[in-house]
N, C-alpha and C positions, 0 to 999 in steps of 0.2 A: 558415414554409414558404419555399421557395426552393431547397432542395436544393443541388446543386453550384453553381448560379448565384448564390445569395444573393437575398434579397427585392428589393433595388433593381435588380439586373441582370435579374431575372425581369420586374419591372414595365416596365422599359425595353424588353425584348424584346417583350413583349405590345403595347406602344404602337406599335412599329414593325413588327410581324409582317407580312410580305408576304402579301397575300391574306387578311389577318386578318378578323376578324368583321365581318359586315354591320352597318350602322348601325341596322338594324331586323331583328328575328327574329320569326317567327310560331310560336306554340305551337298545334298543331292536333291533332285527333283526338277520341276519345271516351273517357270514363272509366267504370269499372264503376258501374252504377246512377246515372250522370251526376254522381257525387260530385266536388265541387270544379271543376266545369266552368267556373265563373266565372273560373278562372285561364287559360283558353285565350284566345288573342288575340295582338295585336302588342305587342312590347316594344322600346323604343328604348334603344340603348346610351348610357350616361351617362359623364361624365368620371370619376365615382367608380369606384375600383377596390377590390376586396377580395381578399386572398391572391394578388395579382398578376394578377387577371383583372377585366375590366370588369363592372360591375353594369348590369342592364337594367331599365327601368321600364315597366310596362304603360301603353299609350297611352290607355286610357279610365279607368283606376283607379290613381291615384298611390299607393295603399296596397298595391299588388302589385308585387313585383320578382322578378328572376331573378339569382342570384349563385352563385359558386363558394365552397365551404368545404372546408378540409382535413379529413381524417378525425380527426386528433388521436389516432390509435391506431397503434401499431407492431405489425408482425407478429413471428413468433418469431425472425426474424433481426435485429430492431431497425430494419427499414426501415418507413417510414410507409406504411400501407395507403392505397389510392386514396381521394381525397376525393369529393365529390358536387356536382353542380349542384342547386340548390334553387329552388323557386318558392314564395313565401309573402309574408307581410306585410312591407312595407318596413321596419317598425319592428324586425324581427328579422334584418336583413341581417347576415351574418357568423356566424350561428348554424347549427347542424345541426338545424334544424326548419323545417317548412313544409308545404305542401299536396301538392307534387310533389317527387320526387327521382330523379336518375339518377346512379348511382355509377360513374363512369368518369373517368379523368384525361385530359381533353381541354383544349386551350387555349381553345377557343371552344365555345359551346353547340351550334352547328349541326353540330359534329363528333361529337356523342354518337351512338353506335351501339347501346348497350345499351337494354334495355326500361326505360322510365320507370315509376315507381311513384307511386301516389296514396295519400294518407292517408285511410283510411276505416275506420270502426268500431274505432278504437283501434290500428290497425296499418297498415303499408304494403302495398299490393296492386299487382300488375302491371297496367299500363295499356298493352298492346302497341301500340295504335294512336296513342298520343301521340308526336308528333315535333316537333323544332325545325327550322324551315326558313328559308332566306334568302328575301327577297322574290321572287327569280326562281323558286325552287323552289315557293314558295307559289302564284304565278301559274300555273305549269305544273300543279300539283295541282288548282287550281280549274278550269282549262280541261279537264283530263282528266275531272273529275267532271261537267262539263256536256256532254261529248261525247255525242251521241245524244239529248240532251234536245230536247223539242219547241221549235220556234222560234215557235210560235203560243201566245198566251195568250188565253184566253176569260174575259171578265168577265160575271157575271150580276148583275142587279139583284134585290134581295130585296124 
């Protein structure tokens, strides 16, 4: 992959991209039947890159990662179809397999605007509430979810 730029130029562009990816991204939301919800959480940007984009590793489970993978498929005009962002086992980085997928050609995961999909019951299913957020967006989402919540907590002894 690399298209007009070439793989090396694309990697260099991504390393220096102005306003590029946050050092940490948060995958939030809910999945159908709570399937693969263990993949939600914070992911730290790694120095490792795949297909010209950074790989991210889950902050609490080093066996989970987020990466970009090309489609490996051309359309009828001979142009490569969009690749996908994948969340899955660290051992399969670079493959087109995992627990979550978002098929959209973005430079960084927090730019994804399409619906993420979750692998469930042998197929990919839409998970419309799943999003990738920057730390600032994540904080704003948490604050919004707590707006109007009671400021008093009552504890009862059993």
